[in-house]
Short mmCIF file of the C-alpha atoms (twelve columns), coordinates in Angstrom:
data_MODEL
# 
_entry.id   MODEL 
# 
loop_
_atom_site.group_PDB 
_atom_site.id 
_atom_site.type_symbol 
_atom_site.label_atom_id 
_atom_site.label_alt_id 
_atom_site.label_comp_id 
_atom_site.label_asym_id 
_atom_site.label_seq_id 
_atom_site.Cartn_x 
_atom_site.Cartn_y 
_atom_site.Cartn_z 
_atom_site.pdbx_PDB_model_num 
ATOM 1   C CA . MET A 1   -6.933  -15.991 0.227   1 
ATOM 2   C CA . SER A 2   -9.288  -21.985 7.924   1 
ATOM 3   C CA . GLY A 3   -9.134  -21.207 10.490  1 
ATOM 4   C CA . ASN A 4   -8.308  -22.167 14.138  1 
ATOM 5   C CA . SER A 5   -9.712  -22.014 17.128  1 
ATOM 6   C CA . ALA A 6   -9.583  -19.137 19.332  1 
ATOM 7   C CA . ARG A 7   -6.470  -19.274 21.981  1 
ATOM 8   C CA . GLY A 8   -4.964  -16.193 24.343  1 
ATOM 9   C CA . HIS A 9   -3.611  -13.860 22.939  1 
ATOM 10  C CA . ILE A 10  -1.161  -12.639 24.834  1 
ATOM 11  C CA . GLU A 11  1.497   -9.341  23.874  1 
ATOM 12  C CA . ASN A 12  5.316   -9.009  24.781  1 
ATOM 13  C CA . ALA A 13  7.029   -5.624  25.040  1 
ATOM 14  C CA . HIS A 14  7.904   -5.336  21.355  1 
ATOM 15  C CA . GLY A 15  4.143   -6.030  20.681  1 
ATOM 16  C CA . ASP A 16  4.907   -8.891  19.116  1 
ATOM 17  C CA . SER A 17  2.606   -12.097 19.929  1 
ATOM 18  C CA . GLN A 18  4.218   -15.075 22.288  1 
ATOM 19  C CA . PHE A 19  4.117   -17.325 19.081  1 
ATOM 20  C CA . ALA A 20  5.912   -14.802 16.850  1 
ATOM 21  C CA . GLU A 21  8.772   -13.810 20.000  1 
ATOM 22  C CA . ALA A 22  8.833   -17.831 20.442  1 
ATOM 23  C CA . LEU A 23  9.367   -18.996 16.703  1 
ATOM 24  C CA . ARG A 24  11.940  -16.787 16.540  1 
ATOM 25  C CA . SER A 25  14.125  -17.203 19.504  1 
ATOM 26  C CA . ALA A 26  13.875  -21.185 18.000  1 
ATOM 27  C CA . ILE A 27  14.656  -20.692 15.031  1 
ATOM 28  C CA . ARG A 28  17.917  -18.790 16.658  1 
ATOM 29  C CA . SER A 29  18.870  -21.554 18.854  1 
ATOM 30  C CA . SER A 30  18.935  -23.998 16.089  1 
ATOM 31  C CA . GLY A 31  21.536  -22.486 13.980  1 
ATOM 32  C CA . LEU A 32  19.423  -22.710 10.541  1 
ATOM 33  C CA . SER A 33  18.714  -20.292 8.204   1 
ATOM 34  C CA . LEU A 34  15.321  -19.859 6.481   1 
ATOM 35  C CA . ASP A 35  16.624  -21.467 3.907   1 
ATOM 36  C CA . ARG A 36  17.465  -24.955 5.347   1 
ATOM 37  C CA . ILE A 37  14.049  -24.626 6.856   1 
ATOM 38  C CA . GLN A 38  12.253  -24.368 3.900   1 
ATOM 39  C CA . ALA A 39  14.496  -27.732 2.672   1 
ATOM 40  C CA . ARG A 40  13.309  -29.409 5.559   1 
ATOM 41  C CA . LEU A 41  9.564   -28.635 5.455   1 
ATOM 42  C CA . ARG A 42  9.503   -29.347 1.360   1 
ATOM 43  C CA . ALA A 43  11.415  -33.112 2.329   1 
ATOM 44  C CA . ARG A 44  8.495   -33.963 5.142   1 
ATOM 45  C CA . GLY A 45  5.417   -32.802 2.195   1 
ATOM 46  C CA . THR A 46  4.843   -29.535 4.187   1 
ATOM 47  C CA . PRO A 47  6.213   -27.175 2.067   1 
ATOM 48  C CA . VAL A 48  6.137   -23.472 3.293   1 
ATOM 49  C CA . SER A 49  7.937   -20.261 1.513   1 
ATOM 50  C CA . ILE A 50  10.665  -18.414 3.290   1 
ATOM 51  C CA . ALA A 51  8.749   -15.168 2.805   1 
ATOM 52  C CA . ALA A 52  5.558   -16.333 4.862   1 
ATOM 53  C CA . LEU A 53  8.170   -18.082 7.678   1 
ATOM 54  C CA . SER A 54  10.257  -14.731 7.733   1 
ATOM 55  C CA . TYR A 55  6.156   -12.929 8.440   1 
ATOM 56  C CA . TRP A 56  5.140   -15.623 10.697  1 
ATOM 57  C CA . GLN A 57  8.784   -14.830 13.250  1 
ATOM 58  C CA . SER A 58  8.206   -11.096 12.825  1 
ATOM 59  C CA . GLY A 59  4.709   -11.348 13.905  1 
ATOM 60  C CA . LYS A 60  3.054   -9.756  10.983  1 
ATOM 61  C CA . ARG A 61  1.596   -12.661 9.705   1 
ATOM 62  C CA . GLN A 62  0.635   -16.406 12.005  1 
ATOM 63  C CA . PRO A 63  -0.479  -19.779 10.311  1 
ATOM 64  C CA . GLU A 64  -3.992  -20.079 10.126  1 
ATOM 65  C CA . ARG A 65  -5.439  -22.266 6.560   1 
ATOM 66  C CA . ASN A 66  -5.210  -26.195 7.217   1 
ATOM 67  C CA . ASP A 67  -2.143  -26.741 5.400   1 
ATOM 68  C CA . SER A 68  0.011   -23.812 7.513   1 
ATOM 69  C CA . LEU A 69  -0.792  -25.891 10.732  1 
ATOM 70  C CA . THR A 70  0.118   -29.021 9.047   1 
ATOM 71  C CA . ALA A 71  3.515   -27.297 8.581   1 
ATOM 72  C CA . LEU A 72  3.314   -26.150 12.122  1 
ATOM 73  C CA . ALA A 73  3.220   -29.165 13.418  1 
ATOM 74  C CA . GLU A 74  6.035   -30.157 11.553  1 
ATOM 75  C CA . LEU A 75  8.197   -27.554 12.243  1 
ATOM 76  C CA . GLU A 76  7.966   -27.704 15.411  1 
ATOM 77  C CA . ALA A 77  9.789   -31.072 15.251  1 
ATOM 78  C CA . ILE A 78  12.649  -29.986 13.224  1 
ATOM 79  C CA . LEU A 79  13.476  -27.434 15.657  1 
ATOM 80  C CA . LYS A 80  13.317  -29.903 18.259  1 
ATOM 81  C CA . LEU A 81  10.436  -28.198 20.254  1 
ATOM 82  C CA . PRO A 82  7.917   -30.119 21.983  1 
ATOM 83  C CA . SER A 83  4.894   -30.919 19.693  1 
ATOM 84  C CA . GLY A 84  2.002   -28.718 20.152  1 
ATOM 85  C CA . SER A 85  4.151   -25.877 21.553  1 
ATOM 86  C CA . LEU A 86  3.833   -23.639 19.382  1 
ATOM 87  C CA . LEU A 87  0.336   -24.419 18.260  1 
ATOM 88  C CA . ALA A 88  -0.534  -23.202 21.907  1 
ATOM 89  C CA . LEU A 89  0.979   -19.910 21.424  1 
ATOM 90  C CA . LEU A 90  -1.069  -18.798 18.408  1 
ATOM 91  C CA . PRO A 91  -3.282  -16.215 18.811  1 
ATOM 92  C CA . PRO A 92  -6.794  -15.883 17.750  1 
ATOM 93  C CA . PRO A 93  -7.509  -15.941 13.856  1 
ATOM 94  C CA . ARG A 94  -7.360  -12.941 11.920  1 
ATOM 95  C CA . PRO A 95  -11.025 -11.657 11.367  1 
ATOM 96  C CA . ARG A 96  -12.420 -12.664 7.906   1 
ATOM 97  C CA . GLY A 97  -15.515 -12.277 5.757   1 
ATOM 98  C CA . LYS A 98  -17.755 -9.838  6.799   1 
ATOM 99  C CA . GLN A 99  -15.595 -8.856  9.695   1 
ATOM 100 C CA . VAL A 100 -12.672 -7.877  7.395   1 
ATOM 101 C CA . ALA A 101 -15.361 -5.963  5.682   1 
ATOM 102 C CA . ALA A 102 -16.157 -3.863  7.973   1 
ATOM 103 C CA . ALA A 103 -12.971 -3.321  9.457   1 
ATOM 104 C CA . THR A 104 -11.094 -2.060  5.937   1 
ATOM 105 C CA . THR A 105 -13.924 0.031   4.339   1 
ATOM 106 C CA . SER A 106 -11.589 2.941   4.239   1 
ATOM 107 C CA . ARG A 107 -9.144  0.944   2.773   1 
ATOM 108 C CA . PRO A 108 -8.779  -0.767  -0.838  1 
ATOM 109 C CA . ALA A 109 -10.175 -3.743  -1.066  1 
ATOM 110 C CA . GLU A 110 -8.615  -7.015  -0.434  1 
ATOM 111 C CA . THR A 111 -6.922  -8.909  -2.927  1 
ATOM 112 C CA . VAL A 112 -8.830  -12.180 -3.759  1 
ATOM 113 C CA . ARG A 113 -6.701  -14.324 -5.622  1 
ATOM 114 C CA . PHE A 114 -3.300  -13.977 -4.039  1 
ATOM 115 C CA . GLN A 115 -1.734  -15.610 -0.707  1 
ATOM 116 C CA . ARG A 116 -1.847  -12.477 1.094   1 
ATOM 117 C CA . ASP A 117 0.886   -13.719 3.817   1 
ATOM 118 C CA . VAL A 118 3.162   -14.868 0.908   1 
ATOM 119 C CA . LEU A 119 2.814   -11.274 -0.656  1 
ATOM 120 C CA . LEU A 120 3.366   -9.088  2.197   1 
ATOM 121 C CA . GLY A 121 6.575   -11.268 2.832   1 
ATOM 122 C CA . LEU A 122 7.356   -10.601 -1.142  1 
ATOM 123 C CA . LEU A 123 6.461   -7.006  -0.249  1 
ATOM 124 C CA . THR A 124 8.720   -6.728  2.592   1 
ATOM 125 C CA . ALA A 125 11.537  -8.479  1.590   1 
ATOM 126 C CA . LEU A 126 11.437  -5.230  -1.347  1 
ATOM 127 C CA . GLY A 127 11.357  -2.814  1.476   1 
ATOM 128 C CA . THR A 128 7.677   -2.005  0.820   1 
ATOM 129 C CA . PRO A 129 5.606   -3.932  3.353   1 
ATOM 130 C CA . ASN A 130 2.478   -1.521  3.318   1 
ATOM 131 C CA . ALA A 131 2.467   -0.812  -0.250  1 
ATOM 132 C CA . LEU A 132 -0.802  -2.806  -0.504  1 
ATOM 133 C CA . ASP A 133 -2.897  -0.114  1.457   1 
ATOM 134 C CA . GLN A 134 -0.991  3.297   1.474   1 
ATOM 135 C CA . GLU A 135 -2.250  6.045   -0.056  1 
ATOM 136 C CA . GLN A 136 -1.288  5.492   -3.831  1 
ATOM 137 C CA . GLN A 137 0.778   8.066   -5.897  1 
ATOM 138 C CA . LEU A 138 -0.461  7.045   -9.079  1 
ATOM 139 C CA . THR A 139 -4.046  6.828   -10.281 1 
ATOM 140 C CA . LEU A 140 -4.085  4.049   -13.159 1 
ATOM 141 C CA . VAL A 141 -5.381  5.426   -15.977 1 
ATOM 142 C CA . GLY A 142 -4.954  2.741   -18.968 1 
ATOM 143 C CA . LEU A 143 -3.913  -0.526  -19.242 1 
ATOM 144 C CA . HIS A 144 -3.164  -2.793  -22.140 1 
ATOM 145 C CA . ASP A 145 -2.810  -6.432  -21.977 1 
ATOM 146 C CA . ARG A 146 -1.550  -8.863  -24.994 1 
ATOM 147 C CA . CYS A 147 -1.553  -12.376 -24.174 1 
ATOM 148 C CA . GLN A 148 0.463   -14.364 -26.998 1 
ATOM 149 C CA . LEU A 149 -0.376  -17.916 -27.190 1 
ATOM 150 C CA . GLY A 150 2.222   -20.765 -27.711 1 
ATOM 151 C CA . ASP A 151 1.631   -23.600 -29.718 1 
ATOM 152 C CA . ASP A 152 0.638   -26.335 -27.007 1 
ATOM 153 C CA . GLY A 153 -1.861  -23.723 -25.394 1 
ATOM 154 C CA . GLY A 154 0.675   -22.440 -22.847 1 
ATOM 155 C CA . GLN A 155 1.065   -18.266 -21.934 1 
ATOM 156 C CA . ARG A 156 4.559   -17.988 -24.180 1 
ATOM 157 C CA . THR A 157 4.216   -13.845 -23.496 1 
ATOM 158 C CA . ILE A 158 2.420   -11.025 -22.307 1 
ATOM 159 C CA . THR A 159 3.110   -7.644  -23.532 1 
ATOM 160 C CA . THR A 160 1.789   -4.647  -21.545 1 
ATOM 161 C CA . ARG A 161 1.289   -0.926  -21.649 1 
ATOM 162 C CA . ALA A 162 0.301   1.319   -19.357 1 
ATOM 163 C CA . VAL A 163 -0.535  4.772   -18.752 1 
ATOM 164 C CA . PHE A 164 -0.484  6.727   -15.365 1 
ATOM 165 C CA . GLU A 165 -1.934  9.608   -14.132 1 
ATOM 166 C CA . ALA A 166 0.645   11.758  -10.996 1 
ATOM 167 C CA . ARG A 167 -1.482  12.324  -7.730  1 
ATOM 168 C CA . THR A 168 1.380   14.383  -6.286  1 
ATOM 169 C CA . ASP A 169 4.433   15.292  -7.286  1 
ATOM 170 C CA . GLY A 170 7.508   12.558  -7.762  1 
ATOM 171 C CA . PRO A 171 6.474   9.519   -8.266  1 
ATOM 172 C CA . ASP A 172 9.022   7.749   -9.930  1 
ATOM 173 C CA . ARG A 173 7.993   4.583   -10.312 1 
ATOM 174 C CA . TRP A 174 5.371   1.274   -10.639 1 
ATOM 175 C CA . LEU A 175 4.978   -1.885  -8.788  1 
ATOM 176 C CA . LEU A 176 4.283   -5.215  -10.285 1 
ATOM 177 C CA . ILE A 177 2.934   -8.131  -8.896  1 
ATOM 178 C CA . TYR A 178 2.473   -11.184 -11.282 1 
ATOM 179 C CA . ASN A 179 1.122   -14.813 -10.519 1 
ATOM 180 C CA . SER A 180 1.508   -17.840 -12.595 1 
ATOM 181 C CA . ASP A 181 -0.986  -20.566 -12.950 1 
ATOM 182 C CA . ASP A 182 1.844   -22.758 -13.221 1 
ATOM 183 C CA . PRO A 183 4.595   -22.527 -10.424 1 
ATOM 184 C CA . ALA A 184 6.608   -25.494 -11.562 1 
ATOM 185 C CA . ALA A 185 7.383   -23.726 -14.947 1 
ATOM 186 C CA . GLY A 186 9.250   -20.970 -13.160 1 
ATOM 187 C CA . THR A 187 8.689   -17.156 -12.879 1 
ATOM 188 C CA . PRO A 188 8.839   -15.202 -16.538 1 
ATOM 189 C CA . ALA A 189 11.716  -12.660 -17.353 1 
ATOM 190 C CA . LEU A 190 10.824  -9.476  -17.005 1 
ATOM 191 C CA . THR A 191 12.017  -7.230  -19.815 1 
ATOM 192 C CA . ALA A 192 11.578  -2.839  -19.692 1 
ATOM 193 C CA . VAL A 193 10.272  -1.950  -23.191 1 
ATOM 194 C CA . ARG A 194 9.587   1.883   -22.967 1 
ATOM 195 C CA . ASN A 195 10.268  4.789   -21.042 1 
ATOM 196 C CA . CYS A 196 11.254  2.995   -17.740 1 
ATOM 197 C CA . HIS A 197 13.612  0.319   -16.784 1 
ATOM 198 C CA . LEU A 198 13.635  -2.412  -13.838 1 
ATOM 199 C CA . GLY A 199 14.142  -2.002  -10.554 1 
ATOM 200 C CA . ARG A 200 14.170  -4.337  -7.052  1 
ATOM 201 C CA . GLN A 201 12.712  -7.723  -7.547  1 
ATOM 202 C CA . GLN A 202 11.495  -10.602 -5.597  1 
ATOM 203 C CA . ILE A 203 10.280  -13.916 -6.531  1 
ATOM 204 C CA . ASP A 204 8.345   -16.764 -4.468  1 
ATOM 205 C CA . SER A 205 8.878   -19.748 -7.233  1 
ATOM 206 C CA . ASP A 206 7.248   -21.499 -4.981  1 
ATOM 207 C CA . ASN A 207 4.187   -19.749 -5.456  1 
ATOM 208 C CA . GLY A 208 4.567   -18.209 -9.008  1 
ATOM 209 C CA . LEU A 209 4.204   -14.779 -7.212  1 
ATOM 210 C CA . MET A 210 7.098   -11.956 -8.018  1 
ATOM 211 C CA . VAL A 211 7.033   -8.422  -7.387  1 
ATOM 212 C CA . ALA A 212 9.297   -6.024  -9.385  1 
ATOM 213 C CA . GLU A 213 9.939   -2.364  -9.253  1 
ATOM 214 C CA . LEU A 214 9.368   -0.786  -12.557 1 
ATOM 215 C CA . MET A 215 11.296  2.570   -12.591 1 
ATOM 216 C CA . PHE A 216 10.582  5.594   -14.765 1 
ATOM 217 C CA . ASP A 217 12.589  6.981   -16.998 1 
ATOM 218 C CA . GLN A 218 12.822  9.893   -14.731 1 
ATOM 219 C CA . PRO A 219 9.587   11.338  -12.013 1 
ATOM 220 C CA . ILE A 220 6.217   12.577  -13.071 1 
ATOM 221 C CA . ARG A 221 5.145   15.976  -11.882 1 
ATOM 222 C CA . ARG A 222 1.309   16.208  -10.232 1 
ATOM 223 C CA . GLY A 223 -1.345  15.840  -13.211 1 
ATOM 224 C CA . GLU A 224 1.104   14.265  -15.414 1 
ATOM 225 C CA . THR A 225 0.229   11.376  -17.511 1 
ATOM 226 C CA . TYR A 226 3.199   8.501   -17.843 1 
ATOM 227 C CA . LEU A 227 3.335   5.351   -20.639 1 
ATOM 228 C CA . ILE A 228 5.597   3.063   -19.820 1 
ATOM 229 C CA . GLU A 229 5.551   -0.692  -21.594 1 
ATOM 230 C CA . TYR A 230 6.904   -3.784  -20.379 1 
ATOM 231 C CA . GLU A 231 6.944   -7.799  -21.259 1 
ATOM 232 C CA . LEU A 232 7.026   -11.235 -19.393 1 
ATOM 233 C CA . GLU A 233 8.030   -13.961 -21.566 1 
ATOM 234 C CA . ASN A 234 7.638   -17.286 -20.753 1 
ATOM 235 C CA . ALA A 235 10.184  -19.849 -21.021 1 
ATOM 236 C CA . GLY A 236 9.366   -22.830 -23.143 1 
ATOM 237 C CA . PRO A 237 8.269   -24.651 -25.160 1 
ATOM 238 C CA . PRO A 238 6.156   -26.306 -22.871 1 
ATOM 239 C CA . TYR A 239 4.954   -23.034 -21.857 1 
ATOM 240 C CA . PRO A 240 3.032   -22.699 -18.423 1 
ATOM 241 C CA . THR A 241 -0.274  -23.719 -18.501 1 
ATOM 242 C CA . CYS A 242 -2.826  -21.054 -17.908 1 
ATOM 243 C CA . ASN A 243 -6.027  -22.682 -17.634 1 
ATOM 244 C CA . ARG A 244 -7.449  -21.605 -20.499 1 
ATOM 245 C CA . THR A 245 -7.632  -17.753 -18.944 1 
ATOM 246 C CA . HIS A 246 -6.279  -14.651 -18.329 1 
ATOM 247 C CA . TRP A 247 -7.313  -12.435 -15.701 1 
ATOM 248 C CA . ARG A 248 -6.666  -9.299  -13.923 1 
ATOM 249 C CA . GLU A 249 -7.132  -8.233  -10.234 1 
ATOM 250 C CA . PHE A 250 -7.937  -4.503  -9.773  1 
ATOM 251 C CA . ARG A 251 -7.959  -3.205  -6.170  1 
ATOM 252 C CA . ARG A 252 -8.392  0.174   -7.797  1 
ATOM 253 C CA . PRO A 253 -10.790 1.377   -10.021 1 
ATOM 254 C CA . ILE A 254 -9.734  1.825   -13.537 1 
ATOM 255 C CA . ARG A 255 -11.020 3.783   -16.081 1 
ATOM 256 C CA . GLU A 256 -10.107 1.669   -19.036 1 
ATOM 257 C CA . TYR A 257 -8.695  -1.233  -19.373 1 
ATOM 258 C CA . LEU A 258 -8.366  -3.688  -22.965 1 
ATOM 259 C CA . LEU A 259 -7.163  -7.677  -22.544 1 
ATOM 260 C CA . GLU A 260 -6.481  -9.372  -25.653 1 
ATOM 261 C CA . ILE A 261 -6.018  -13.157 -26.432 1 
ATOM 262 C CA . HIS A 262 -3.728  -14.118 -29.617 1 
ATOM 263 C CA . PHE A 263 -4.032  -18.001 -30.376 1 
ATOM 264 C CA . ASN A 264 -2.042  -20.494 -32.673 1 
ATOM 265 C CA . SER A 265 -3.281  -21.945 -35.540 1 
ATOM 266 C CA . ALA A 266 -3.216  -25.492 -33.106 1 
ATOM 267 C CA . ASN A 267 -5.336  -24.085 -30.414 1 
ATOM 268 C CA . VAL A 268 -8.095  -22.287 -31.250 1 
ATOM 269 C CA . PRO A 269 -11.073 -22.501 -29.071 1 
ATOM 270 C CA . ALA A 270 -13.751 -23.568 -29.239 1 
ATOM 271 C CA . ARG A 271 -15.780 -20.830 -26.930 1 
ATOM 272 C CA . CYS A 272 -14.026 -17.569 -25.513 1 
ATOM 273 C CA . GLN A 273 -16.199 -15.568 -22.768 1 
ATOM 274 C CA . GLN A 274 -15.181 -12.436 -20.952 1 
ATOM 275 C CA . PHE A 275 -15.566 -12.562 -17.243 1 
ATOM 276 C CA . ALA A 276 -16.673 -9.899  -14.791 1 
ATOM 277 C CA . ARG A 277 -16.606 -10.114 -10.901 1 
ATOM 278 C CA . PRO A 278 -16.640 -6.719  -8.898  1 
ATOM 279 C CA . THR A 279 -15.383 -7.299  -5.368  1 
ATOM 280 C CA . GLY A 280 -18.196 -8.131  -3.130  1 
ATOM 281 C CA . GLN A 281 -20.011 -10.180 -6.212  1 
ATOM 282 C CA . LYS A 282 -20.157 -14.073 -5.658  1 
ATOM 283 C CA . HIS A 283 -20.793 -14.938 -9.643  1 
ATOM 284 C CA . PRO A 284 -19.180 -13.517 -12.345 1 
ATOM 285 C CA . ARG A 285 -21.031 -11.328 -14.904 1 
ATOM 286 C CA . MET A 286 -20.588 -13.608 -18.308 1 
ATOM 287 C CA . ARG A 287 -20.240 -12.250 -22.075 1 
ATOM 288 C CA . ASN A 288 -19.644 -14.571 -25.097 1 
ATOM 289 C CA . LEU A 289 -17.007 -12.921 -27.535 1 
ATOM 290 C CA . SER A 290 -15.696 -13.602 -31.526 1 
ATOM 291 C CA . LEU A 291 -12.761 -14.690 -32.434 1 
ATOM 292 C CA . ASP A 292 -11.067 -11.847 -35.719 1 
ATOM 293 C CA . THR A 293 -10.122 -12.865 -39.099 1 
ATOM 294 C CA . ARG A 294 -6.470  -13.520 -36.849 1 
ATOM 295 C CA . ARG A 295 -7.261  -15.541 -34.139 1 
ATOM 296 C CA . SER A 296 -7.840  -12.883 -31.467 1 
ATOM 297 C CA . VAL A 297 -10.155 -11.914 -29.155 1 
ATOM 298 C CA . HIS A 298 -10.515 -8.898  -27.040 1 
ATOM 299 C CA . ALA A 299 -12.627 -7.632  -24.455 1 
ATOM 300 C CA . VAL A 300 -12.966 -4.156  -22.650 1 
ATOM 301 C CA . ALA A 301 -14.076 -3.235  -19.327 1 
ATOM 302 C CA . ILE A 302 -14.788 0.297   -18.380 1 
ATOM 303 C CA . ASP A 303 -14.739 2.018   -14.683 1 
ATOM 304 C CA . PHE A 304 -14.552 -0.908  -13.513 1 
ATOM 305 C CA . GLY A 305 -13.090 -2.200  -10.435 1 
ATOM 306 C CA . PRO A 306 -12.112 -3.080  -7.680  1 
ATOM 307 C CA . GLY A 307 -12.537 -6.778  -9.109  1 
ATOM 308 C CA . LEU A 308 -11.382 -9.707  -11.570 1 
ATOM 309 C CA . PHE A 309 -11.424 -9.002  -14.905 1 
ATOM 310 C CA . GLY A 310 -10.349 -11.655 -17.596 1 
ATOM 311 C CA . ILE A 311 -11.294 -14.059 -20.926 1 
ATOM 312 C CA . GLU A 312 -12.163 -17.659 -20.614 1 
ATOM 313 C CA . TRP A 313 -11.791 -19.742 -23.039 1 
ATOM 314 C CA . GLU A 314 -12.466 -23.604 -24.419 1 
# 
């Protein structure tokens, strides 16, 4: 974000795979809610998010990774189905690697770090299932992240300023997708600071993934620019671990991205490096960075994306 051997793919009259139809029917017959199914899967040591379960039964996504296939066997037992009955109905695995690249050349780059099935489940629950692939109404012109670390080296706050340019009349919101390196710590509190307010929000606590709408104070017209500011604040101490790195994934090009990391006196790093990995490149480009007198470090990306850009430290 493992594939299984190819199996027959038979479509029903509604366009869903037989797997999705059988799973839907079994869940309905069991009388169990997705919440209860998720709790039983977790108790068996094979956790699956509610969003993923929802997407499996809708036919939009299917279990393919090794951990998902293991969970599928437990799901058959929970739903009192014959062993292997759902597994036998799985369609062939989705195209991957070069096949995916060839099939999506006209679309934005695939996400690199997010679990796509989980993310799509959250977007569907939010009411924006096509957000990843639809034509965008806004161009992200500039972005400024300031990450403040706590005394323990964990991530305390991220303050962000974003500037957009409207490509058409009427855009009135921006969709934020945030992924935590420490899901057990919970997702941060999101606060709208300037020129926006919070809209709908969906959270997958198991995967530390959050999607939220930041609503503009008023719709903007084509060619206009608009600035918003928001903050993500984690509970602590202890603050969530961030694996000594902060990064952004850009699915579309951005003109300028500025990233600042501010360290506490108790956790000044021995070395900081900027990394940039455009989509399609196996290895990132690295550059050493120097701390300023306020124990901060920054990196700037100009005309970057799609790809990953961030700072790591030791």
